[in-house]
SEVO-671960 format. One record per residue (C-alpha): residue number from 1; x, y, z; residue in three letters; chain. Coordinates in steps of 0.001 Angstrom, whole numbers, m for minus. Layout:
REM SEVO-671960
@pos=NUM	x=X	y=Y	z=Z	code=ALA	unit=A
...
REM end
This chain:
REM SEVO-671960
@pos=1	x=m17666	y=m547	z=m26809	code=MET	unit=A
@pos=2	x=m20239	y=m3266	z=m27371	code=LEU	unit=A
@pos=3	x=m22757	y=m4303	z=m24691	code=LEU	unit=A
@pos=4	x=m24296	y=m7734	z=m25087	code=ARG	unit=A
@pos=5	x=m25823	y=m10564	z=m23065	code=ARG	unit=A
@pos=6	x=m23544	y=m13043	z=m21354	code=TYR	unit=A
@pos=7	x=m22770	y=m16318	z=m23149	code=LYS	unit=A
@pos=8	x=m21371	y=m19429	z=m21396	code=PRO	unit=A
@pos=9	x=m18162	y=m19085	z=m23444	code=ASP	unit=A
@pos=10	x=m17548	y=m15789	z=m21609	code=ASP	unit=A
@pos=11	x=m17136	y=m17409	z=m18206	code=PHE	unit=A
@pos=12	x=m13339	y=m17718	z=m18132	code=VAL	unit=A
@pos=13	x=m12768	y=m14088	z=m19128	code=ALA	unit=A
@pos=14	x=m15563	y=m12887	z=m16851	code=LEU	unit=A
@pos=15	x=m14103	y=m14718	z=m13869	code=TYR	unit=A
@pos=16	x=m10656	y=m13289	z=m14620	code=GLU	unit=A
@pos=17	x=m12206	y=m9843	z=m14163	code=ILE	unit=A
@pos=18	x=m13730	y=m11014	z=m10866	code=GLU	unit=A
@pos=19	x=m10278	y=m12173	z=m9723	code=GLU	unit=A
@pos=20	x=m8745	y=m8847	z=m10757	code=GLY	unit=A
@pos=21	x=m11367	y=m6796	z=m8958	code=CYS	unit=A
@pos=22	x=m11757	y=m8715	z=m5709	code=PHE	unit=A
@pos=23	x=m9473	y=m10683	z=m3439	code=GLN	unit=A
@pos=24	x=m10604	y=m13569	z=m1232	code=PRO	unit=A
@pos=25	x=m12756	y=m13654	z=815	code=PRO	unit=A
@pos=26	x=m14610	y=m10854	z=m1013	code=PHE	unit=A
@pos=27	x=m14748	y=m12475	z=m4426	code=ARG	unit=A
@pos=28	x=m17608	y=m14656	z=m5644	code=PHE	unit=A
@pos=29	x=m16759	y=m18341	z=m5844	code=GLY	unit=A
@pos=30	x=m16916	y=m19934	z=m9294	code=ARG	unit=A
@pos=31	x=m19948	y=m22064	z=m8439	code=ARG	unit=A
@pos=32	x=m21870	y=m19154	z=m6946	code=TYR	unit=A
@pos=33	x=m20976	y=m16955	z=m9925	code=MET	unit=A
@pos=34	x=m22283	y=m19606	z=m12336	code=GLN	unit=A
@pos=35	x=m25509	y=m19821	z=m10318	code=LYS	unit=A
@pos=36	x=m25990	y=m16047	z=m10632	code=LEU	unit=A
@pos=37	x=m25218	y=m16108	z=m14353	code=LEU	unit=A
@pos=38	x=m27790	y=m18780	z=m15146	code=THR	unit=A
@pos=39	x=m30637	y=m17776	z=m12808	code=ALA	unit=A
@pos=40	x=m33987	y=m17297	z=m14547	code=ALA	unit=A
@pos=41	x=m34606	y=m14072	z=m12613	code=ASN	unit=A
@pos=42	x=m31357	y=m12376	z=m13603	code=SER	unit=A
@pos=43	x=m29532	y=m10802	z=m16511	code=ALA	unit=A
@pos=44	x=m25819	y=m10531	z=m17104	code=THR	unit=A
@pos=45	x=m24410	y=m7976	z=m19494	code=TRP	unit=A
@pos=46	x=m20842	y=m7899	z=m20729	code=VAL	unit=A
@pos=47	x=m18935	y=m5010	z=m22223	code=ALA	unit=A
@pos=48	x=m16468	y=m5694	z=m24995	code=GLU	unit=A
@pos=49	x=m13804	y=m3142	z=m25749	code=CYS	unit=A
@pos=50	x=m10775	y=m3514	z=m28005	code=GLU	unit=A
@pos=51	x=m11757	y=m7152	z=m28729	code=ALA	unit=A
@pos=52	x=m11614	y=m8027	z=m25019	code=ALA	unit=A
@pos=53	x=m14146	y=m8539	z=m22265	code=LEU	unit=A
@pos=54	x=m13799	y=m5251	z=m20376	code=ALA	unit=A
@pos=55	x=m16491	y=m5601	z=m17729	code=GLY	unit=A
@pos=56	x=m19819	y=m7068	z=m16734	code=PHE	unit=A
@pos=57	x=m22899	y=m6463	z=m14624	code=ALA	unit=A
@pos=58	x=m25254	y=m8934	z=m12983	code=ILE	unit=A
@pos=59	x=m28730	y=m7830	z=m11939	code=VAL	unit=A
@pos=60	x=m31489	y=m9956	z=m10483	code=GLU	unit=A
@pos=61	x=m35086	y=m9202	z=m9657	code=TRP	unit=A
@pos=62	x=m37629	y=m10616	z=m7259	code=MET	unit=A
@pos=63	x=m41278	y=m10029	z=m6370	code=PRO	unit=A
@pos=64	x=m41977	y=m8339	z=m3049	code=GLY	unit=A
@pos=65	x=m44917	y=m7027	z=m1085	code=LEU	unit=A
@pos=66	x=m44947	y=m3778	z=m3059	code=HIS	unit=A
@pos=67	x=m44040	y=m5009	z=m6540	code=GLY	unit=A
@pos=68	x=m40864	y=m6232	z=m8170	code=VAL	unit=A
@pos=69	x=m37503	y=m4976	z=m6967	code=SER	unit=A
@pos=70	x=m34112	y=m5460	z=m8567	code=ALA	unit=A
@pos=71	x=m30696	y=m5889	z=m6999	code=TYR	unit=A
@pos=72	x=m27338	y=m5198	z=m8594	code=ILE	unit=A
@pos=73	x=m25235	y=m8179	z=m7624	code=GLN	unit=A
@pos=74	x=m22125	y=m6648	z=m9127	code=THR	unit=A
@pos=75	x=m20752	y=m4246	z=m11694	code=ILE	unit=A
@pos=76	x=m17111	y=m4883	z=m12486	code=GLU	unit=A
@pos=77	x=m14707	y=m3286	z=m14929	code=VAL	unit=A
@pos=78	x=m11207	y=m4612	z=m15522	code=ALA	unit=A
@pos=79	x=m8649	y=m2121	z=m14151	code=PRO	unit=A
@pos=80	x=m7155	y=m1385	z=m17582	code=GLU	unit=A
@pos=81	x=m10591	y=m332	z=m18922	code=PHE	unit=A
@pos=82	x=m11714	y=1929	z=m16081	code=ARG	unit=A
@pos=83	x=m12634	y=5602	z=m16483	code=ARG	unit=A
@pos=84	x=m14096	y=5054	z=m19965	code=ARG	unit=A
@pos=85	x=m17788	y=5048	z=m19054	code=GLY	unit=A
@pos=86	x=m18062	y=1251	z=m19112	code=ILE	unit=A
@pos=87	x=m19407	y=969	z=m15557	code=GLY	unit=A
@pos=88	x=m22060	y=3595	z=m16260	code=ALA	unit=A
@pos=89	x=m23079	y=1874	z=m19511	code=ALA	unit=A
@pos=90	x=m23368	y=m1485	z=m17747	code=LEU	unit=A
@pos=91	x=m25409	y=60	z=m14945	code=MET	unit=A
@pos=92	x=m27758	y=1668	z=m17463	code=HIS	unit=A
@pos=93	x=m28276	y=m1643	z=m19274	code=ARG	unit=A
@pos=94	x=m28845	y=m3493	z=m15978	code=ALA	unit=A
@pos=95	x=m31518	y=m923	z=m15108	code=GLN	unit=A
@pos=96	x=m33197	y=m1455	z=m18484	code=GLU	unit=A
@pos=97	x=m33269	y=m5217	z=m17847	code=SER	unit=A
@pos=98	x=m34820	y=m4677	z=m14442	code=ALA	unit=A
@pos=99	x=m37472	y=m2372	z=m15912	code=ARG	unit=A
@pos=100	x=m38248	y=m4951	z=m18601	code=GLU	unit=A
@pos=101	x=m38732	y=m7511	z=m15808	code=ALA	unit=A
@pos=102	x=m41253	y=m5178	z=m14149	code=GLY	unit=A
@pos=103	x=m39050	y=m3806	z=m11369	code=ALA	unit=A
@pos=104	x=m39812	y=m338	z=m10120	code=ASP	unit=A
@pos=105	x=m36839	y=15	z=m7789	code=VAL	unit=A
@pos=106	x=m33182	y=m1028	z=m7951	code=MET	unit=A
@pos=107	x=m30978	y=m1373	z=m4912	code=TRP	unit=A
@pos=108	x=m27433	y=m2439	z=m4080	code=LEU	unit=A
@pos=109	x=m24749	y=m2786	z=m1470	code=HIS	unit=A
@pos=110	x=m21427	y=m989	z=m1879	code=VAL	unit=A
@pos=111	x=m18355	y=m1224	z=330	code=ALA	unit=A
@pos=112	x=m18344	y=1813	z=2601	code=ALA	unit=A
@pos=113	x=m14767	y=2634	z=1592	code=GLU	unit=A
@pos=114	x=m15371	y=2327	z=m2183	code=ASN	unit=A
@pos=115	x=m15586	y=6026	z=m2963	code=GLY	unit=A
@pos=116	x=m15343	y=5591	z=m6743	code=ALA	unit=A
@pos=117	x=m18359	y=3248	z=m6860	code=ALA	unit=A
@pos=118	x=m20345	y=5443	z=m4470	code=ILE	unit=A
@pos=119	x=m19728	y=8478	z=m6698	code=ARG	unit=A
@pos=120	x=m20851	y=6490	z=m9768	code=LEU	unit=A
@pos=121	x=m24080	y=5420	z=m8090	code=TYR	unit=A
@pos=122	x=m24853	y=8871	z=m6719	code=GLU	unit=A
@pos=123	x=m24151	y=10504	z=m10093	code=GLU	unit=A
@pos=124	x=m26740	y=8159	z=m11603	code=HIS	unit=A
@pos=125	x=m29511	y=8887	z=m9134	code=GLY	unit=A
@pos=126	x=m28949	y=6286	z=m6428	code=TYR	unit=A
@pos=127	x=m29710	y=7520	z=m2914	code=CYS	unit=A
@pos=128	x=m28197	y=6298	z=331	code=TYR	unit=A
@pos=129	x=m30732	y=4605	z=2585	code=PHE	unit=A
@pos=130	x=m28727	y=2836	z=5266	code=GLY	unit=A
@pos=131	x=m25747	y=719	z=6087	code=SER	unit=A
@pos=132	x=m24954	y=m2765	z=7313	code=GLU	unit=A
@pos=133	x=m22004	y=m3320	z=9589	code=GLU	unit=A
@pos=134	x=m19871	y=m6353	z=8818	code=HIS	unit=A
@pos=135	x=m21732	y=m7031	z=5542	code=PHE	unit=A
@pos=136	x=m18634	y=m8134	z=3636	code=TYR	unit=A
@pos=137	x=m16580	y=m9329	z=6601	code=ALA	unit=A
@pos=138	x=m15979	y=m8412	z=10238	code=PRO	unit=A
@pos=139	x=m15117	y=m4733	z=10257	code=GLY	unit=A
@pos=140	x=m16027	y=m4242	z=6588	code=ARG	unit=A
@pos=141	x=m19430	y=m2652	z=6234	code=GLY	unit=A
@pos=142	x=m21598	y=m1712	z=3296	code=ALA	unit=A
@pos=143	x=m23797	y=1216	z=2406	code=HIS	unit=A
@pos=144	x=m27176	y=536	z=829	code=LEU	unit=A
@pos=145	x=m28339	y=2603	z=m2122	code=TYR	unit=A
@pos=146	x=m31538	y=2536	z=m4139	code=ARG	unit=A
@pos=147	x=m33138	y=4228	z=m7092	code=LYS	unit=A
@pos=148	x=m36653	y=4381	z=m8485	code=ALA	unit=A
@pos=149	x=m36761	y=2871	z=m11963	code=LEU	unit=A
@pos=150	x=m38927	y=5211	z=m13923	code=LEU	unit=A
@pos=151	x=m40239	y=4573	z=m17395	code=ALA	unit=A
@pos=152	x=m38723	y=7896	z=m18495	code=ASP	unit=A
@pos=153	x=m34932	y=7631	z=m18511	code=GLU	unit=A
@pos=154	x=m34606	y=11413	z=m18121	code=ASP	unit=A
@pos=155	x=m35709	y=11479	z=m14517	code=GLU	unit=A
@pos=156	x=m35113	y=14457	z=m12276	code=THR	unit=A
@pos=157	x=m33851	y=14443	z=m8667	code=PRO	unit=A
@pos=158	x=m37343	y=15345	z=m7436	code=ALA	unit=A
@pos=159	x=m38725	y=12065	z=m8782	code=THR	unit=A
@pos=160	x=m36152	y=9809	z=m7129	code=ARG	unit=A
@pos=161	x=m36774	y=7949	z=m3883	code=ILE	unit=A
REM end
C-alpha cells in the first residue's frame, strides 16, 4: 500500500469510492467534495493498493479559542479493500497532517449505527464525548469522538482526553 497526497487527477476514482460508500442523501456532492479537497486548511491522503485507488481521508483544521483543532471530514475505503489496515493507515496520516498544522485535538462525527468505524476510532484512542440527533438526516444521529494529538505517537490511555 502506498499513501500519498491527493492530486486533481484522482478525483474521478476518489468520487467513485464516495459513491460506493455512501448513498444519497448521505454522500458528499461533487462540488462540495472538490471544495474540501482544495481548501488551504485541509489535507487529503489517498491509499493506493494493487495499482488502484483503495481509499482516502480528508482532514481539515481550524483555529479556536484554545488552539488549533482538526476534524476528520471522512475516511473511506472501497469495499473490496476493507479489512487490510487501510482505514487505520489513512487515519494515522490524517493525524500527522493535523499535528503538522499545529492541531492538538482531532474530532469527528460517526453514524451511531456504524459499529465498524466506531471500533476503529476507539481502537486508535478516540473517546466518545456526545451525540447529535438527526445529524445526518431525520432519525439518523451521530456520535462525536475526539482524541488528543500528542507529539509522541506512542500515547497511553491515561494521556488521552
